[in-house]
N, C-alpha and C positions, 0 to 999 in steps of 0.2 A: 194150228196153231202146235196144242198139246195131241201128240200122241196117243199120252195115257189119258185120254177126257174125246169119250167118239160118241158120246149122245147127253143133250140137255132134255127133262121131262118138266119141266116146271107149271105150277099149280094143278095139276091136274086132281079133279074131285069128281071125276063121273068114269065108271066104268068104263062106257065108251069114248070118251077123249083119250085117254090110255089105249085103249083097239086104235080111234086116229093115230095116233103119235107114234104109237112104236110101230106103223104099216112104214115111217117112216126107214127102217132097216132095210126095207130091200128096195129103195132109190141105189141109184147110184152114185159113186161119189162124187164127192165137188174136183170143176176141175181146176189146176193151177187158176186157172185167172180168178173162177168162180175165188177162191180162198183170198185171193190178192184181194177182192171187195171186200170178203168180208171182215180180213186186213187192218183195209185202210177204213173200212167201219166204226171200228174200233178204236182207232186211233182217233180218230177223229173226235167220238161221240161219249167213247166209253172208260179208258183210259184211265184219261184222271183224272174223273172223280174219285176211283175204282180200286186203280191198276195195286196204290200201295197197302189197300187189306190183303192182298196174297204175294 
């Protein structure tokens, strides 16, 4: 979606949560098909109520 954004770690309040979340950096990148699904979910459920904020 946005090349400048590589990850988001929302709501971590414990060190163990941060540790688990940062292991995601070791996972392979999403495929084009997976990104298409993410973009579809964003367009259908998220974009309309929040997109104007940015």
